[in-house]
Biopython code that builds the backbone (N, CA, C, O; Angstrom):
import numpy as np
from Bio.PDB.StructureBuilder import StructureBuilder

atoms = [
    (1, "MET", "N", (-143.833, 181.622, -33.544)),
    (1, "MET", "CA", (-143.364, 182.533, -34.590)),
    (1, "MET", "C", (-141.797, 183.036, -34.417)),
    (1, "MET", "O", (-141.335, 183.622, -33.439)),
    (2, "ASP", "N", (-141.156, 182.681, -35.534)),
    (2, "ASP", "CA", (-139.450, 183.098, -34.931)),
    (2, "ASP", "C", (-139.272, 184.588, -35.246)),
    (2, "ASP", "O", (-140.099, 185.256, -35.867)),
    (3, "THR", "N", (-138.194, 185.009, -34.792)),
    (3, "THR", "CA", (-137.594, 186.373, -34.738)),
    (3, "THR", "C", (-137.862, 187.061, -35.998)),
    (3, "THR", "O", (-138.785, 187.852, -36.188)),
    (4, "VAL", "N", (-136.997, 186.702, -36.827)),
    (4, "VAL", "CA", (-137.377, 187.659, -38.029)),
    (4, "VAL", "C", (-138.864, 187.499, -38.915)),
    (4, "VAL", "O", (-139.102, 188.293, -39.825)),
    (5, "THR", "N", (-139.623, 186.638, -38.635)),
    (5, "THR", "CA", (-141.044, 186.809, -39.225)),
    (5, "THR", "C", (-141.704, 187.512, -38.227)),
    (5, "THR", "O", (-142.652, 188.173, -38.652)),
    (6, "HIS", "N", (-141.459, 187.590, -36.802)),
    (6, "HIS", "CA", (-142.200, 188.582, -35.923)),
    (6, "HIS", "C", (-141.681, 189.919, -36.427)),
    (6, "HIS", "O", (-142.506, 190.813, -36.616)),
    (7, "TYR", "N", (-140.345, 190.150, -36.671)),
    (7, "TYR", "CA", (-139.760, 191.492, -36.789)),
    (7, "TYR", "C", (-140.400, 191.956, -38.303)),
    (7, "TYR", "O", (-140.455, 193.162, -38.540)),
    (8, "ARG", "N", (-140.849, 191.045, -39.255)),
    (8, "ARG", "CA", (-141.239, 191.519, -40.260)),
    (8, "ARG", "C", (-142.443, 192.039, -40.193)),
    (8, "ARG", "O", (-142.583, 193.186, -40.617)),
    (9, "GLN", "N", (-143.418, 191.433, -39.731)),
    (9, "GLN", "CA", (-144.735, 191.772, -39.365)),
    (9, "GLN", "C", (-144.942, 193.013, -38.437)),
    (9, "GLN", "O", (-145.907, 193.768, -38.553)),
    (10, "VAL", "N", (-143.855, 193.172, -37.414)),
    (10, "VAL", "CA", (-144.097, 194.596, -36.841)),
    (10, "VAL", "C", (-143.667, 195.668, -37.601)),
    (10, "VAL", "O", (-144.271, 196.732, -37.466)),
    (11, "ILE", "N", (-142.589, 195.582, -38.501)),
    (11, "ILE", "CA", (-142.233, 196.530, -39.230)),
    (11, "ILE", "C", (-143.055, 196.953, -40.213)),
    (11, "ILE", "O", (-143.057, 198.093, -40.675)),
    (12, "GLN", "N", (-143.869, 195.916, -40.597)),
    (12, "GLN", "CA", (-144.801, 196.300, -41.731)),
    (12, "GLN", "C", (-146.065, 196.905, -41.178)),
    (12, "GLN", "O", (-146.799, 197.655, -41.822)),
    (13, "ASP", "N", (-146.266, 196.511, -39.900)),
    (13, "ASP", "CA", (-147.700, 197.136, -39.178)),
    (13, "ASP", "C", (-147.264, 198.330, -38.907)),
    (13, "ASP", "O", (-148.016, 199.136, -39.456)),
    (14, "VAL", "N", (-146.259, 198.962, -38.222)),
    (14, "VAL", "CA", (-145.773, 200.444, -37.960)),
    (14, "VAL", "C", (-145.828, 201.095, -38.910)),
    (14, "VAL", "O", (-146.440, 202.163, -38.863)),
    (15, "LEU", "N", (-145.210, 200.668, -40.077)),
    (15, "LEU", "CA", (-144.961, 201.528, -41.316)),
    (15, "LEU", "C", (-146.242, 201.998, -42.245)),
    (15, "LEU", "O", (-146.379, 203.060, -42.852)),
    (16, "LEU", "N", (-147.255, 200.719, -42.151)),
    (16, "LEU", "CA", (-148.611, 200.850, -42.631)),
    (16, "LEU", "C", (-149.386, 201.907, -41.951)),
    (16, "LEU", "O", (-150.278, 202.485, -42.572)),
    (17, "ALA", "N", (-149.078, 202.249, -40.545)),
    (17, "ALA", "CA", (-149.837, 203.169, -39.673)),
    (17, "ALA", "C", (-149.350, 204.251, -40.293)),
    (17, "ALA", "O", (-150.269, 205.045, -40.493)),
    (18, "TYR", "N", (-148.409, 204.609, -40.653)),
    (18, "TYR", "CA", (-147.660, 205.769, -41.010)),
    (18, "TYR", "C", (-148.516, 206.246, -42.181)),
    (18, "TYR", "O", (-148.910, 207.404, -42.318)),
    (19, "THR", "N", (-148.776, 205.161, -43.067)),
    (19, "THR", "CA", (-149.694, 205.783, -44.375)),
    (19, "THR", "C", (-150.836, 206.310, -44.245)),
    (19, "THR", "O", (-151.242, 207.139, -45.058)),
    (20, "LYS", "N", (-151.637, 205.866, -43.062)),
    (20, "LYS", "CA", (-152.965, 206.611, -42.612)),
    (20, "LYS", "C", (-152.775, 207.829, -42.188)),
    (20, "LYS", "O", (-153.828, 208.459, -42.082)),
    (21, "ILE", "N", (-151.689, 208.481, -41.863)),
    (21, "ILE", "CA", (-151.773, 209.645, -41.239)),
    (21, "ILE", "C", (-151.607, 210.986, -42.332)),
    (21, "ILE", "O", (-150.592, 211.343, -42.932)),
    (22, "PRO", "N", (-152.859, 211.525, -42.353)),
    (22, "PRO", "CA", (-152.792, 212.442, -43.551)),
    (22, "PRO", "C", (-151.608, 213.664, -43.100)),
    (22, "PRO", "O", (-151.217, 213.889, -41.954)),
    (23, "TYR", "N", (-151.187, 214.348, -44.338)),
    (23, "TYR", "CA", (-150.358, 215.473, -44.274)),
    (23, "TYR", "C", (-151.029, 216.775, -44.126)),
    (23, "TYR", "O", (-152.171, 216.884, -44.571)),
    (24, "ALA", "N", (-150.510, 217.681, -43.608)),
    (24, "ALA", "CA", (-150.915, 218.867, -42.946)),
    (24, "ALA", "C", (-151.174, 219.890, -44.006)),
    (24, "ALA", "O", (-151.888, 220.880, -43.844)),
    (25, "TYR", "N", (-150.535, 219.574, -45.108)),
    (25, "TYR", "CA", (-150.222, 220.712, -46.077)),
    (25, "TYR", "C", (-150.003, 219.956, -47.579)),
    (25, "TYR", "O", (-149.561, 218.807, -47.597)),
    (26, "GLY", "N", (-150.267, 220.513, -48.572)),
    (26, "GLY", "CA", (-150.139, 220.165, -49.984)),
    (26, "GLY", "C", (-150.878, 218.570, -50.132)),
    (26, "GLY", "O", (-151.333, 217.909, -49.198)),
    (27, "THR", "N", (-150.851, 218.254, -51.321)),
    (27, "THR", "CA", (-151.374, 217.054, -52.007)),
    (27, "THR", "C", (-150.506, 215.698, -51.876)),
    (27, "THR", "O", (-150.192, 214.998, -52.838)),
    (28, "LEU", "N", (-150.166, 215.435, -50.510)),
    (28, "LEU", "CA", (-149.170, 214.505, -50.357)),
    (28, "LEU", "C", (-149.746, 213.089, -49.903)),
    (28, "LEU", "O", (-150.840, 212.906, -49.368)),
    (29, "GLN", "N", (-148.854, 212.187, -50.202)),
    (29, "GLN", "CA", (-149.258, 210.744, -49.855)),
    (29, "GLN", "C", (-148.079, 209.982, -49.168)),
    (29, "GLN", "O", (-146.952, 210.242, -49.590)),
    (30, "CYS", "N", (-148.193, 209.191, -48.290)),
    (30, "CYS", "CA", (-147.264, 208.212, -47.895)),
    (30, "CYS", "C", (-147.465, 206.897, -48.468)),
    (30, "CYS", "O", (-148.578, 206.411, -48.267)),
    (31, "ILE", "N", (-146.515, 206.115, -49.235)),
    (31, "ILE", "CA", (-146.660, 205.304, -50.061)),
    (31, "ILE", "C", (-145.260, 204.292, -49.347)),
    (31, "ILE", "O", (-144.119, 204.659, -49.066)),
    (32, "PRO", "N", (-145.992, 202.745, -49.199)),
    (32, "PRO", "CA", (-144.973, 201.770, -48.484)),
    (32, "PRO", "C", (-144.592, 201.344, -49.722)),
    (32, "PRO", "O", (-145.268, 201.369, -50.750)),
    (33, "LEU", "N", (-143.202, 200.854, -49.539)),
    (33, "LEU", "CA", (-142.618, 199.931, -50.519)),
    (33, "LEU", "C", (-141.775, 199.033, -49.290)),
    (33, "LEU", "O", (-140.998, 199.345, -48.389)),
    (34, "PHE", "N", (-142.430, 197.647, -49.820)),
    (34, "PHE", "CA", (-141.846, 196.597, -48.991)),
    (34, "PHE", "C", (-141.258, 195.508, -49.884)),
    (34, "PHE", "O", (-141.970, 195.099, -50.801)),
    (35, "ASP", "N", (-140.187, 195.055, -49.740)),
    (35, "ASP", "CA", (-139.629, 194.173, -50.162)),
    (35, "ASP", "C", (-139.191, 192.854, -49.330)),
    (35, "ASP", "O", (-137.991, 192.597, -49.237)),
    (36, "ALA", "N", (-140.293, 191.903, -48.641)),
    (36, "ALA", "CA", (-140.200, 191.178, -47.287)),
    (36, "ALA", "C", (-139.066, 189.756, -48.000)),
    (36, "ALA", "O", (-138.575, 188.932, -47.228)),
    (37, "GLU", "N", (-138.816, 189.700, -49.492)),
    (37, "GLU", "CA", (-137.871, 188.760, -49.685)),
    (37, "GLU", "C", (-136.628, 188.897, -49.412)),
    (37, "GLU", "O", (-135.924, 187.914, -49.181)),
    (38, "ARG", "N", (-136.072, 190.388, -49.392)),
    (38, "ARG", "CA", (-134.738, 190.655, -49.061)),
    (38, "ARG", "C", (-134.881, 191.896, -47.947)),
    (38, "ARG", "O", (-134.035, 192.782, -47.828)),
    (39, "ASP", "N", (-135.931, 191.810, -47.267)),
    (39, "ASP", "CA", (-136.097, 192.396, -45.808)),
    (39, "ASP", "C", (-135.546, 193.986, -45.790)),
    (39, "ASP", "O", (-134.669, 194.567, -45.151)),
    (40, "ARG", "N", (-136.386, 194.335, -46.684)),
    (40, "ARG", "CA", (-135.963, 195.999, -47.099)),
    (40, "ARG", "C", (-137.652, 196.676, -47.125)),
    (40, "ARG", "O", (-138.643, 196.274, -47.734)),
    (41, "TYR", "N", (-137.495, 197.692, -46.321)),
    (41, "TYR", "CA", (-138.982, 198.429, -46.066)),
    (41, "TYR", "C", (-138.596, 200.044, -46.307)),
    (41, "TYR", "O", (-137.580, 200.609, -45.902)),
    (42, "ALA", "N", (-139.586, 200.566, -47.003)),
    (42, "ALA", "CA", (-139.282, 202.332, -47.124)),
    (42, "ALA", "C", (-141.083, 202.697, -47.112)),
    (42, "ALA", "O", (-142.050, 202.017, -47.454)),
    (43, "LEU", "N", (-140.970, 203.957, -46.603)),
    (43, "LEU", "CA", (-142.033, 205.001, -46.834)),
    (43, "LEU", "C", (-141.861, 206.124, -47.512)),
    (43, "LEU", "O", (-141.337, 207.078, -46.938)),
    (44, "ILE", "N", (-142.254, 206.221, -48.808)),
    (44, "ILE", "CA", (-141.958, 207.323, -49.634)),
    (44, "ILE", "C", (-143.094, 208.541, -49.597)),
    (44, "ILE", "O", (-144.298, 208.285, -49.573)),
    (45, "THR", "N", (-142.627, 209.736, -49.597)),
    (45, "THR", "CA", (-143.391, 211.122, -49.532)),
    (45, "THR", "C", (-143.403, 211.468, -51.080)),
    (45, "THR", "O", (-142.458, 211.797, -51.797)),
    (46, "LEU", "N", (-144.887, 211.283, -51.424)),
    (46, "LEU", "CA", (-145.174, 211.812, -52.999)),
    (46, "LEU", "C", (-146.367, 212.654, -52.987)),
    (46, "LEU", "O", (-147.412, 212.528, -52.349)),
    (47, "GLY", "N", (-145.909, 213.735, -54.012)),
    (47, "GLY", "CA", (-147.256, 214.562, -54.351)),
    (47, "GLY", "C", (-146.779, 216.021, -54.399)),
    (47, "GLY", "O", (-145.589, 216.307, -54.522)),
    (48, "TRP", "N", (-147.582, 216.764, -54.316)),
    (48, "TRP", "CA", (-147.247, 218.200, -54.727)),
    (48, "TRP", "C", (-147.726, 218.906, -53.200)),
    (48, "TRP", "O", (-148.585, 218.589, -52.377)),
    (49, "HIS", "N", (-146.721, 220.013, -53.270)),
    (49, "HIS", "CA", (-146.952, 221.317, -52.220)),
    (49, "HIS", "C", (-146.818, 222.163, -53.058)),
    (49, "HIS", "O", (-145.689, 222.307, -53.528)),
    (50, "GLY", "N", (-147.880, 222.986, -53.521)),
    (50, "GLY", "CA", (-147.935, 224.061, -54.423)),
    (50, "GLY", "C", (-147.697, 223.837, -55.715)),
    (50, "GLY", "O", (-148.513, 223.223, -56.403)),
    (51, "ALA", "N", (-146.414, 224.364, -56.260)),
    (51, "ALA", "CA", (-146.146, 223.889, -57.546)),
    (51, "ALA", "C", (-144.859, 223.448, -57.351)),
    (51, "ALA", "O", (-144.056, 223.470, -58.284)),
    (52, "LYS", "N", (-144.533, 223.016, -56.158)),
    (52, "LYS", "CA", (-143.142, 222.247, -55.876)),
    (52, "LYS", "C", (-143.418, 220.639, -55.962)),
    (52, "LYS", "O", (-144.518, 220.262, -55.557)),
    (53, "ARG", "N", (-142.695, 219.873, -56.354)),
    (53, "ARG", "CA", (-142.971, 218.351, -56.667)),
    (53, "ARG", "C", (-142.460, 217.874, -55.347)),
    (53, "ARG", "O", (-141.563, 218.518, -54.803)),
    (54, "VAL", "N", (-142.889, 216.937, -54.854)),
    (54, "VAL", "CA", (-142.450, 216.462, -53.521)),
    (54, "VAL", "C", (-142.124, 214.858, -53.667)),
    (54, "VAL", "O", (-142.997, 214.111, -54.108)),
    (55, "HIS", "N", (-140.811, 214.346, -53.272)),
    (55, "HIS", "CA", (-140.764, 212.832, -53.664)),
    (55, "HIS", "C", (-139.279, 212.310, -52.948)),
    (55, "HIS", "O", (-138.167, 212.326, -53.474)),
    (56, "GLY", "N", (-139.580, 211.937, -51.843)),
    (56, "GLY", "CA", (-138.591, 211.471, -51.071)),
    (56, "GLY", "C", (-139.027, 210.518, -50.029)),
    (56, "GLY", "O", (-140.188, 210.311, -49.678)),
    (57, "CYS", "N", (-137.526, 209.746, -49.398)),
    (57, "CYS", "CA", (-137.860, 208.650, -48.778)),
    (57, "CYS", "C", (-137.983, 209.279, -47.182)),
    (57, "CYS", "O", (-137.098, 209.979, -46.689)),
    (58, "LEU", "N", (-139.108, 208.938, -46.547)),
    (58, "LEU", "CA", (-139.491, 209.268, -45.208)),
    (58, "LEU", "C", (-138.905, 208.369, -44.190)),
    (58, "LEU", "O", (-138.434, 208.877, -43.173)),
    (59, "VAL", "N", (-138.880, 206.974, -44.371)),
    (59, "VAL", "CA", (-138.296, 205.792, -43.557)),
    (59, "VAL", "C", (-137.735, 204.728, -44.253)),
    (59, "VAL", "O", (-138.397, 204.194, -45.143)),
    (60, "HIS", "N", (-136.488, 204.291, -43.954)),
    (60, "HIS", "CA", (-136.171, 203.094, -44.545)),
    (60, "HIS", "C", (-135.648, 202.292, -43.597)),
    (60, "HIS", "O", (-134.865, 202.792, -42.790)),
    (61, "VAL", "N", (-135.984, 200.891, -43.519)),
    (61, "VAL", "CA", (-135.565, 200.031, -42.459)),
    (61, "VAL", "C", (-135.300, 198.699, -43.056)),
    (61, "VAL", "O", (-136.172, 198.164, -43.741)),
    (62, "GLU", "N", (-134.166, 198.133, -42.847)),
    (62, "GLU", "CA", (-133.623, 196.593, -43.080)),
    (62, "GLU", "C", (-133.486, 195.727, -42.053)),
    (62, "GLU", "O", (-132.992, 196.072, -40.980)),
    (63, "LEU", "N", (-133.961, 194.394, -42.328)),
    (63, "LEU", "CA", (-133.433, 193.318, -41.279)),
    (63, "LEU", "C", (-132.317, 192.643, -41.696)),
    (63, "LEU", "O", (-132.387, 191.814, -42.604)),
    (64, "ILE", "N", (-131.184, 192.936, -41.071)),
    (64, "ILE", "CA", (-129.768, 192.501, -41.255)),
    (64, "ILE", "C", (-129.384, 191.620, -39.908)),
    (64, "ILE", "O", (-129.093, 192.074, -38.802)),
    (65, "ASP", "N", (-129.451, 190.456, -40.244)),
    (65, "ASP", "CA", (-128.653, 189.577, -39.124)),
    (65, "ASP", "C", (-129.727, 189.324, -37.805)),
    (65, "ASP", "O", (-129.260, 188.956, -36.727)),
    (66, "GLU", "N", (-130.891, 189.502, -37.939)),
    (66, "GLU", "CA", (-131.913, 189.722, -37.216)),
    (66, "GLU", "C", (-131.904, 190.749, -36.120)),
    (66, "GLU", "O", (-132.277, 190.508, -34.972)),
    (67, "LYS", "N", (-131.534, 191.709, -36.470)),
    (67, "LYS", "CA", (-131.560, 193.042, -36.153)),
    (67, "LYS", "C", (-132.553, 194.092, -37.189)),
    (67, "LYS", "O", (-132.861, 193.941, -38.372)),
    (68, "VAL", "N", (-132.831, 194.979, -36.409)),
    (68, "VAL", "CA", (-133.871, 195.792, -37.141)),
    (68, "VAL", "C", (-132.665, 197.325, -37.475)),
    (68, "VAL", "O", (-132.219, 198.025, -36.566)),
    (69, "TRP", "N", (-132.418, 197.493, -38.687)),
    (69, "TRP", "CA", (-131.457, 198.413, -38.809)),
    (69, "TRP", "C", (-132.487, 199.913, -39.500)),
    (69, "TRP", "O", (-133.129, 199.836, -40.548)),
    (70, "ILE", "N", (-132.436, 200.798, -38.882)),
    (70, "ILE", "CA", (-133.210, 201.978, -39.513)),
    (70, "ILE", "C", (-132.304, 202.643, -39.830)),
    (70, "ILE", "O", (-131.454, 203.072, -39.049)),
    (71, "GLN", "N", (-132.356, 202.915, -41.530)),
    (71, "GLN", "CA", (-131.164, 203.658, -42.179)),
    (71, "GLN", "C", (-131.730, 205.103, -42.480)),
    (71, "GLN", "O", (-130.928, 206.011, -42.701)),
    (72, "ARG", "N", (-132.901, 205.306, -42.491)),
    (72, "ARG", "CA", (-133.430, 206.634, -42.441)),
    (72, "ARG", "C", (-134.770, 206.874, -41.496)),
    (72, "ARG", "O", (-135.656, 206.078, -41.181)),
    (73, "ASP", "N", (-134.615, 208.041, -41.217)),
    (73, "ASP", "CA", (-135.993, 208.236, -40.005)),
    (73, "ASP", "C", (-136.237, 209.892, -40.262)),
    (73, "ASP", "O", (-135.544, 210.667, -39.603)),
    (74, "ASP", "N", (-136.940, 210.276, -40.945)),
    (74, "ASP", "CA", (-137.417, 211.637, -40.939)),
    (74, "ASP", "C", (-138.821, 211.707, -40.201)),
    (74, "ASP", "O", (-139.582, 212.640, -40.454)),
    (75, "THR", "N", (-139.159, 210.734, -39.299)),
    (75, "THR", "CA", (-140.625, 210.796, -38.578)),
    (75, "THR", "C", (-140.506, 211.910, -37.841)),
    (75, "THR", "O", (-139.484, 212.549, -38.091)),
    (76, "GLU", "N", (-141.284, 212.406, -36.927)),
    (76, "GLU", "CA", (-141.539, 213.500, -36.175)),
    (76, "GLU", "C", (-140.958, 212.887, -34.936)),
    (76, "GLU", "O", (-140.085, 213.593, -34.431)),
    (77, "SER", "N", (-141.230, 211.656, -34.253)),
    (77, "SER", "CA", (-140.743, 211.134, -32.938)),
    (77, "SER", "C", (-139.848, 210.122, -33.050)),
    (77, "SER", "O", (-139.284, 209.691, -32.044)),
    (78, "GLY", "N", (-139.618, 209.639, -34.226)),
    (78, "GLY", "CA", (-138.554, 208.503, -34.306)),
    (78, "GLY", "C", (-139.092, 207.358, -34.386)),
    (78, "GLY", "O", (-139.893, 207.124, -33.481)),
    (79, "ILE", "N", (-138.932, 206.496, -35.198)),
    (79, "ILE", "CA", (-139.572, 205.276, -35.706)),
    (79, "ILE", "C", (-139.276, 204.087, -35.009)),
    (79, "ILE", "O", (-139.900, 203.038, -35.166)),
    (80, "ALA", "N", (-138.104, 204.283, -34.060)),
    (80, "ALA", "CA", (-137.481, 203.366, -33.266)),
    (80, "ALA", "C", (-138.403, 203.251, -32.209)),
    (80, "ALA", "O", (-138.754, 202.123, -31.863)),
    (81, "TYR", "N", (-138.968, 204.520, -31.492)),
    (81, "TYR", "CA", (-139.936, 204.377, -30.458)),
    (81, "TYR", "C", (-141.107, 203.222, -30.629)),
    (81, "TYR", "O", (-141.453, 202.416, -29.765)),
    (82, "ASP", "N", (-141.590, 203.346, -31.886)),
    (82, "ASP", "CA", (-142.721, 202.732, -32.508)),
    (82, "ASP", "C", (-142.407, 201.336, -32.686)),
    (82, "ASP", "O", (-143.359, 200.576, -32.502)),
    (83, "PHE", "N", (-141.070, 200.702, -33.066)),
    (83, "PHE", "CA", (-140.620, 199.611, -32.818)),
    (83, "PHE", "C", (-140.427, 199.058, -31.538)),
    (83, "PHE", "O", (-140.584, 197.842, -31.433)),
    (84, "VAL", "N", (-140.091, 199.770, -30.459)),
    (84, "VAL", "CA", (-139.809, 199.186, -29.101)),
    (84, "VAL", "C", (-141.223, 199.060, -28.713)),
    (84, "VAL", "O", (-141.560, 197.992, -28.202)),
    (85, "ARG", "N", (-142.078, 199.956, -28.872)),
    (85, "ARG", "CA", (-143.622, 199.818, -28.191)),
    (85, "ARG", "C", (-144.296, 198.579, -28.719)),
    (85, "ARG", "O", (-145.055, 197.853, -28.077)),
    (86, "ALA", "N", (-143.837, 198.398, -30.253)),
    (86, "ALA", "CA", (-144.624, 197.073, -30.627)),
    (86, "ALA", "C", (-143.611, 195.846, -30.192)),
    (86, "ALA", "O", (-143.801, 194.765, -30.751)),
    (87, "GLY", "N", (-142.800, 195.926, -29.457)),
    (87, "GLY", "CA", (-142.272, 194.666, -28.777)),
    (87, "GLY", "C", (-141.071, 194.267, -29.259)),
    (87, "GLY", "O", (-140.680, 193.166, -28.869)),
    (88, "ILE", "N", (-140.166, 195.072, -30.244)),
    (88, "ILE", "CA", (-138.842, 195.001, -30.485)),
    (88, "ILE", "C", (-137.718, 195.485, -29.673)),
    (88, "ILE", "O", (-137.512, 196.691, -29.538)),
    (89, "PRO", "N", (-136.948, 194.536, -29.101)),
    (89, "PRO", "CA", (-136.077, 195.123, -27.836)),
    (89, "PRO", "C", (-135.031, 195.959, -28.440)),
    (89, "PRO", "O", (-134.455, 195.630, -29.477)),
    (90, "LYS", "N", (-134.743, 197.220, -27.686)),
    (90, "LYS", "CA", (-133.693, 198.225, -28.140)),
    (90, "LYS", "C", (-132.550, 197.493, -28.652)),
    (90, "LYS", "O", (-132.132, 197.814, -29.765)),
    (91, "ASN", "N", (-131.918, 196.457, -27.941)),
    (91, "ASN", "CA", (-130.854, 195.807, -28.253)),
    (91, "ASN", "C", (-131.047, 195.200, -29.719)),
    (91, "ASN", "O", (-129.971, 194.927, -30.252)),
    (92, "HIS", "N", (-131.976, 194.977, -30.348)),
    (92, "HIS", "CA", (-132.169, 194.433, -31.610)),
    (92, "HIS", "C", (-132.398, 195.498, -32.391)),
    (92, "HIS", "O", (-132.927, 195.159, -33.449)),
    (93, "ILE", "N", (-132.250, 196.414, -32.313)),
    (93, "ILE", "CA", (-132.358, 197.921, -33.295)),
    (93, "ILE", "C", (-131.264, 198.831, -33.544)),
    (93, "ILE", "O", (-130.775, 199.465, -32.609)),
    (94, "VAL", "N", (-130.869, 198.940, -34.650)),
    (94, "VAL", "CA", (-129.382, 199.664, -34.857)),
    (94, "VAL", "C", (-130.005, 200.932, -35.595)),
    (94, "VAL", "O", (-130.780, 200.732, -36.530)),
    (95, "LEU", "N", (-129.700, 202.193, -35.215)),
    (95, "LEU", "CA", (-129.760, 203.217, -35.713)),
    (95, "LEU", "C", (-128.629, 203.658, -36.835)),
    (95, "LEU", "O", (-127.789, 204.502, -36.524)),
    (96, "GLY", "N", (-128.634, 203.157, -37.935)),
    (96, "GLY", "CA", (-128.086, 202.912, -38.997)),
    (96, "GLY", "C", (-127.738, 204.459, -39.420)),
    (96, "GLY", "O", (-126.712, 204.787, -40.016)),
    (97, "PHE", "N", (-128.555, 205.155, -39.094)),
    (97, "PHE", "CA", (-128.209, 206.671, -39.765)),
    (97, "PHE", "C", (-127.085, 207.344, -38.993)),
    (97, "PHE", "O", (-126.612, 208.321, -39.575)),
    (98, "GLN", "N", (-126.458, 206.992, -37.611)),
    (98, "GLN", "CA", (-125.867, 207.379, -36.736)),
    (98, "GLN", "C", (-124.543, 206.943, -37.043)),
    (98, "GLN", "O", (-124.413, 205.727, -37.178)),
    (99, "GLU", "N", (-123.632, 207.585, -37.170)),
    (99, "GLU", "CA", (-121.994, 207.357, -37.238)),
    (99, "GLU", "C", (-121.634, 206.263, -36.308)),
    (99, "GLU", "O", (-121.822, 206.352, -35.095)),
    (100, "PRO", "N", (-121.047, 205.099, -36.961)),
    (100, "PRO", "CA", (-120.779, 203.663, -36.179)),
    (100, "PRO", "C", (-120.299, 204.027, -34.591)),
    (100, "PRO", "O", (-120.722, 203.317, -33.679)),
    (101, "GLN", "N", (-119.422, 205.132, -34.316)),
    (101, "GLN", "CA", (-118.494, 205.558, -33.404)),
    (101, "GLN", "C", (-119.675, 206.266, -32.330)),
    (101, "GLN", "O", (-119.406, 206.396, -31.136)),
    (102, "VAL", "N", (-120.690, 206.600, -32.765)),
    (102, "VAL", "CA", (-121.768, 207.199, -31.996)),
    (102, "VAL", "C", (-122.599, 206.433, -31.189)),
    (102, "VAL", "O", (-122.899, 206.550, -30.000)),
    (103, "ARG", "N", (-122.989, 205.451, -32.227)),
    (103, "ARG", "CA", (-124.030, 204.323, -31.735)),
    (103, "ARG", "C", (-123.660, 204.033, -30.095)),
    (103, "ARG", "O", (-124.587, 204.301, -29.331)),
    (104, "GLN", "N", (-122.755, 203.657, -29.640)),
    (104, "GLN", "CA", (-122.555, 203.052, -28.382)),
    (104, "GLN", "C", (-123.077, 203.880, -27.475)),
    (104, "GLN", "O", (-123.307, 203.317, -26.405)),
    (105, "PHE", "N", (-123.377, 205.140, -27.522)),
    (105, "PHE", "CA", (-123.697, 206.249, -26.762)),
    (105, "PHE", "C", (-125.492, 206.309, -26.873)),
    (105, "PHE", "O", (-126.137, 207.126, -26.216)),
    (106, "THR", "N", (-125.992, 205.531, -27.600)),
    (106, "THR", "CA", (-127.624, 205.513, -27.881)),
    (106, "THR", "C", (-127.891, 204.388, -26.883)),
    (106, "THR", "O", (-126.974, 203.653, -26.514)),
    (107, "GLU", "N", (-129.105, 204.257, -26.460)),
    (107, "GLU", "CA", (-130.022, 203.094, -25.752)),
    (107, "GLU", "C", (-129.882, 201.778, -26.808)),
    (107, "GLU", "O", (-129.936, 200.620, -26.394)),
    (108, "TYR", "N", (-129.707, 202.104, -28.136)),
    (108, "TYR", "CA", (-129.734, 201.072, -28.867)),
    (108, "TYR", "C", (-128.776, 200.271, -29.508)),
    (108, "TYR", "O", (-127.690, 200.848, -29.556)),
    (109, "ALA", "N", (-128.773, 198.982, -30.098)),
    (109, "ALA", "CA", (-127.482, 198.285, -30.705)),
    (109, "ALA", "C", (-126.703, 198.901, -31.363)),
    (109, "ALA", "O", (-127.039, 199.916, -31.973)),
    (110, "THR", "N", (-125.484, 198.412, -31.375)),
    (110, "THR", "CA", (-124.226, 198.998, -32.017)),
    (110, "THR", "C", (-124.059, 198.619, -33.303)),
    (110, "THR", "O", (-123.722, 199.434, -34.163)),
    (111, "ALA", "N", (-124.290, 197.265, -33.580)),
    (111, "ALA", "CA", (-124.383, 196.562, -34.939)),
    (111, "ALA", "C", (-125.068, 195.287, -35.124)),
    (111, "ALA", "O", (-125.113, 194.766, -36.238)),
]
sb = StructureBuilder()
sb.init_structure("model")
sb.init_model(0)
sb.init_chain("A")
sb.init_seg("    ")
for serial, (resi, resn, name, xyz) in enumerate(atoms, 1):
    if name == "N":
        sb.init_residue(resn, " ", resi, " ")
    sb.init_atom(name, np.array(xyz, "f"), 0.0, 1.0, " ", f" {name:<3s}", serial, name[0])
structure = sb.get_structure()
């Protein structure tokens, strides 16, 4: 299996696991949005918390030049840790939500 195909599968598997975690409040659900053709993946939180409508992006990941770009991560522990545990090396993960000049100080790829 080539690298991109492997990364696509890991991303989908990791994100799908998050959809099975129940929310502790409200009537919320976690919905996966996958566009494997364009290598874009997201998790959307959708539902109600009391009288307040909730609709927002929990996670947004893209595959760019054989690297996993985490564009948004609002998970508690950080989705990058899950990707590393699933076999994606840190030097193939870019924390896109970090400023470019800050990325060099992380354990992950700069771009």
